[in-house]
ROROKOL-440684 format. One record per residue (C-alpha): residue in one letter; x, y, z. Coordinates in steps of 0.1 Angstrom, whole numbers, plus 5000, padded with zeros to 4 digits. Example, Ala and Ser with C-alpha at 12.3 -4.5 7.8 and 13.67 -1.06 7.14 Angstrom:
<sites>
A512349555078S513749895071
</sites>
This chain:
<sites>
M500050005000L501150364994T502250535025V503150895032A506650895045S509751105044N512551035019P514750755034A517750915018S517451215041K517851005072S520450745062G522450945037T522050665011W519650634982S517650334971P517550254933E513950384931D514950714948T517750764922L515450674894L512950934906R515651194908I516851114873M513251144860R512751474878D516051634868P517851414843T520351674831S522051684866I523151314862V522951224825E525951414812S525651344775V523951104750H525051004716E522850804692Q523950644659C521150544636R521150334605I517950314584D517149944577D513949884557W510949954581N513149994612I516050204623D518950034641V519950254670T523050244691T522750464722Q525650574744V524950734777R527550904798F526851004835N528151274858K529651064885A530051344910Q526251404910L525251034915P523950964950D525750714973T524350384962E525650054949W523650054918F520750244903Y518050224876L517950404843N514750424823V515850384787E512450374769N508750374775P507150104753D503450054752K502049794776G501849464757D504649564733L507649334738H510549574731T513949424732Y517449574732D520949444734I523149584763L526749614751T528249724785P529449464809D527849444844V524749634831S521649424830P517949464822A515449474851T512749214854H509049284848D508349284886E511149534891H509549764865I506249754884R507749804919A509850094907A506850264891Q504850204923R507650354944C507850654922I504050714925A504250674963T507150924965R505351174943Y502051124962A503851174996S505451494984L502051624973I500351555006R503251705026S502852025007F499252065020R498652385040F494952395052K493252735056N492552845091D488752845087V488752475076S487252255104I488951945117H486051735104K486651875069K490351805071N489851445082E487251405054I489751525027L492651315041Q490451005043K489551035006L493251064997V494050755018R491250555001I492550634966A496150534974P495650164967Q493950254933L497050454924N499150154933E497249944907I497850164877P501350044868K500449674869N497049674853N496449624816P496049944795L492249944795E491849904832A494750134840V493350414817R489950364832T491350404867F493350704857H490350884843K488350794874L490950954897F492251244878D490851564862K492451584828D491651954824R493052064857K495851794856R495451684892L493551444914K489851504916D489751454954L492351724961P491052014983E489852324966E491752654967H489552794995E490252485016A493952435013E497152534994F499452264979S502152234953S500652254918Q503952124905N503751804926A500051764916E500851794879G503951574883L501851294898F499251344870R501851314842F503651014857C500350814863K499250904827L502550764814V502450434833A498750384826R499550324789K503250244790Y505750074812L509250174824S511949984806L514749984832V518349874833R520449814864I523750014864P526549974890S527550294907G530550424927N533850294915N532150034893L530250294872P531150234835N532450534816V529650484789V526550264790E525850144755F522949944741Q521349874708S517649874699K515249914669K513050214665D509950264643F509650574622D506650764612I505950734575I503250994573R504151314555K502151554576Q502351914564E504552124587G503552484590Q504352794610E504052804648G500552854660S498852714628T496252454636Q496052134615P492851944623E492951564619T490451524590N488951214576G490951274544F494251274564K493250954581L492550804547G495950914535K497550724564L495850404554K496550454517D500350514524S500550204546I498749984520K500850134491Y504250064506S503349734521T501849594489F505049654469A507449564497A508949914497F509750144525P508950524523P511650784516D510151034541I511150954577R510151124609L511850994641H510851084676L513751184698S513351124735W516851164748P517451544740K515151634769R517051424793T520551564789A522251894782H524351754754Y522651524728T524151424695L522651214667S524351064637I521950904612H523150714581A521150674549P520450324535D522950174512G522850334477R520850634489F521550994500F519751254521S517951534503G519651874507D516452054519S514651774537A516451754571N514651944598I513951954635L510251944643T508252014673R504652104682D503052434693E500552474721Y497752374698G499452044688A500252154653M503652034640Y506152284626C509852304617L512352494639R514052764621P517152974632R515853284649E517753574663D515953634696D513553344702A515253004700Y513852734723F517152554727K520652524711W520752304681S522752254649L522152024619A524851924594Q524851694564K528151534560E530051334534T530451424497V527051284487R525251344520T524950984532R525051104568S523351374589N524651504622L522451664648F523251844681I520651954706G521552124739D519652254769A516252114757S515151974791L512752254797W510952214763K507652054770Q506651944735P508051634717I511051674694Y511351504661F513951464633K512651454598T514451374566T514051234530H516351004512Y516650934475E518650674456I522050784443P521750884405G522650614380R520650334397S517050204391T515650534380L517850554349R517250184341M513450254343I513950544319G515650304295L512950044299T509950274293A511750454264L512450114247A508849994252V507450314238A509750314208M509049944200M505249994202I505450304179V507550104153M505149814156T502150034150K503550144116E504449794106I501249634118E500149524083K503049274081E501348984099Q504348754102L506449044117V503749124142H503748774156Q507448764158I507949104175S504949034198A506648724211I509948914215L508149194234A506448944257I509648764265L511549094271A508849234293L508648914313G512348914319L512449274329A509549224353V511048924370S514549074375P514449444367F517049574392G520849554397K521949314424D524549554439E522049794456G519749544472F516049484465S514849654496N516349994487V514650014453P512150304452L508450234450L508050394416S510850174402R509149864416I505849944400T507150044365P508149694352A504649554361V502949854343V505149804313F504449434312V500649494314S500849764288L502649534264C500149264270V497349504261Y499249614230I499649254218A495949194225W495249494203A497449354175I495549024176T492049164178K492249494159E490149384130T487149264150I486249534175F484949874166F486950184178W489449944195S490849854161N491750224153W492750364187G493450064210W497250104203A497250444220V496250314255P499450114262I501650374245F500150654265S500450464298V504150384293G504750734279V503450894311L505750674332L508650774310I507951144316I507551084354H510850904355L512551184335R511351454359R512351244389A515851194375I516251564369H514951644404I517251384421G520251504400R519751864410D519351764447F522451544444C524551834432K523752064461E526452154486T526552024522K525152264547V525152344584V522052504601N522452644636G519752734660G519953014685G520453044723F518252934751A514953114756P514453254791V510653264787L510252894795S509652864832F507452564838S508252274861L510852004856D508651774877H506751594850A507151264832R508951274799
</sites>
């Protein structure tokens, strides 16, 4: 059961692992000195290697402590490989006990902050305190319940508009810490839907210089329009349909999208965060695509731009290597920024690969069909070339791509093109065979496949020109401004 007690560290001079975890969650920048992440885009996932360095002088006196590395959804089995010796993942029961201890400590801090007004009777005080004691066991159930029950309990106990417990006294009855009340609200909201993913790290002389682990992250494939700060972007039915359409489109053709948006959680937990992200093999990052995104107070997403007198935190973005196969990001002093932070980029294939081959394929198909249309009266020639076209199209459709770049890195348009060409050639051959028996089809049926493949040819030509221009752009470095003093809200909330 949750109890209201003083912090044991204040009496004994030592800290329990749960106490240290709570301190790191409240003020992570005092202990987490720096974080470096290296990402490699691999199909639908991103392979991430994370390196965390601690400020040893600020760590409490304890043999070992917990570090919360991620917050997966309840029911989602998220695994990672720990590369540092003597560092081990916590068990499921440890996750629950640690979350319950954090709730108990926050709840105790909230109740200790009560200052009842002089005109409040003893009976009213006892009534308020009894209510708070009765809801303590229900708070204790939130971390270990399934998401549906935990969310139901959370909404039963908390006022989402006021971001506090419903049974807290009103302003005319007592004063209390609004920061502690909101901190409890945010933490319970977090553990209602997600769980703490903890690792056990030795402390003192056994503290490793760097804690390193590998994991896989999902990226957001939705190309939501980013606007200026303060602009609202309602979630319309059309946008929801676009999400479904994109998912079906890429999944059907076994392609992965070129537009990537990655949520970054570590920048808000350290004063020095760096990210190095590598493009897939055979691809490069677009010169204008890399951006830092966040949300405004209305929830609308927008790109951070360098500003002279209103920058939220320090940041810089650089695209390195001759052909921009890597992007480097630095973010500093972002712990006070309340909104999520994202990194967005777009990658294209390096020129000279499948796009140029698809230009050759579509141009050859158009040229052959035009020549055949003029020679269509020669029946024997028609049958011969029709057979050749069918064999050629079948061969190109089965193995259209070079083996050096890998099938998974071939763009969606290049995957679709051989199939469209093959179907168009089949339609053309059908027209050549049936042209004398069907009205209108006999005179204009040849135009349908030629037009279809011709449109694809034009699209590929425009794409090749666009990629070539982007490929020739110089590397760039974009720097954000200094820290904004206008941000003064509490550190005591779950991130």
